[in-house]
N, C-alpha and C positions, 0 to 999 in steps of 0.2 A: 231439416228443422233444427231449431235450437234446443239444447238440453236444458233441463230444469236447473237453474242456478240459485236455488233458494238456500243452498248450503252456505253456512257462514264459517266453515272450518278454516278457510284461508285467512280470516281475520285474527287468528290466534298466533300468527307468526310474528316474531319480534323483528321488525325490519331495521330497528336502530342498531342492532348488532353488526350490520353491514355498512354502517356509516364510516367514511374514511376518518372522521375526527375521533372515533372511538377505537381505532386500530392501535394495537400495542404489539411491538416486536417481541419475540421470545427472548427472555432474559437469561436463558440457560447458556452458560459458557463452559459447560463441562467438556473437557477433552479438547478445548480449542488450542490453537497454536500458542506456544509459549515463547516464541522468538528465538533469536540466535543465542548460542552459548557464549557469554561474555569472556570467560577465561580462554576459550578456544580461539576466539577472534583476536583478543589482545596478545595471545601467544604467537599467532601468525604474524601480527604486526611487529612484534619484537624481533622475530626471525627475519623480517624484511620481506615476507610473502604477502605483499599488499593485495595483489590480484586475487589470490586464494582467499584472503580475508573478506574481500568484497563479494566474491562468489558465495561464500558461506553465509554472510549477512543477508544477501538477497534471496538465497534459497530458503532460509528459515524466517522470512519476514512474516510477522503475525497479522496478515491482512484481514483475516476473518475473525480476529479476536475482538471482543467487546471490552476487554480489560484495558483501561486507559494507561495504567502503569506499565504494563508489558509493552504497549505501543510506544510510549515515551522512551523507555529504556532502549528499545530497538532503534528508534530514531536517533537518539544520542550516539549510539554505537555506530550506526551507519554513517552519520555525519563525520564522526571521528575517522572512520576508514576513508571516506571520500576526500576529506581534507588532508589526509596523510599521503595520498597518492600525488606524485608530482605531475605538473601539467604535461610534461613530455611523455608520461606513461599512460595518459588517459586513453589514447587511441588503442594501445595494446590491451588495456583492461577491458574496453568495450568489445573488442574483437573476441576476447576470451570468454565474455559472457554469452554471446549469442543472442539471437532475437527473443528468446523466451523471457529473459530477465530485463530487457530494455524498459518495458512498461513499469516494472517494479522500481527500477532505478529512477525513472522519471517521477514516480510518486514521491520518492524520498527527496529528489531535487526540489520539487515544488514545496514540499513540507519544510525543507531547509530555507527556502525563500521566505516562508512565513515567519521563521524565527532566526533572523540573521544575527551573526556574531561578527567579531572583528575580523575582517578580511575574507569571510566565507562567501559573500555574495559574488565576488568576481570569480572565485574558483568554481562555484556552483554554476555560474553562467557558462564556463568552459565545458563543464560536464553536460549541461543542457544542450549546448551546440553539438557536441560529439554524439550524444545519444539521439538527437534530432536527425543527424546525418544518417544514422543507421535505421531508426524507427520511423522517421518521416512524420507527417502531420497526423497520421493515424494513431501513432503512439500518444501524442498529446491529447487527441480527442478521447481515446480510451481511458486515459488517466483522469481527465476532467469529468467524464460521464460515469465512471465507475463508482458504485456505492461503497465499495470496500476501500476505506481510506488507510493510508499509512500511518 
């Protein structure tokens, strides 16, 4: 038999709080990633250690940060490193990265495509091709589907 459902306690629940339109992400960015150390990276570039500078920039990428200024600084620094590496050294740089940082590299390449500068698009296309050869289509899909933007 059915139970007595004369209770109206269920009507006191605010169902609007579960509406997707009312959803707000946490704004707390306490202790988030601060990005790569610019002086360290520029020092490596000045010494000619371009591959180490690239590795440093990608390892310290502020992907989880909500601070737009930190992300823009990291993007500018990463693009400076990417454009400073000669086309003939790109294969060596990608092999030194390993598969762990190919997706992060692809994120920065796509972000660089969004903000082209003089001569950067052709160089970034070479980076894209070489990273694609290592990461495959899966790398592109992971970058485009990831909610953590560069």
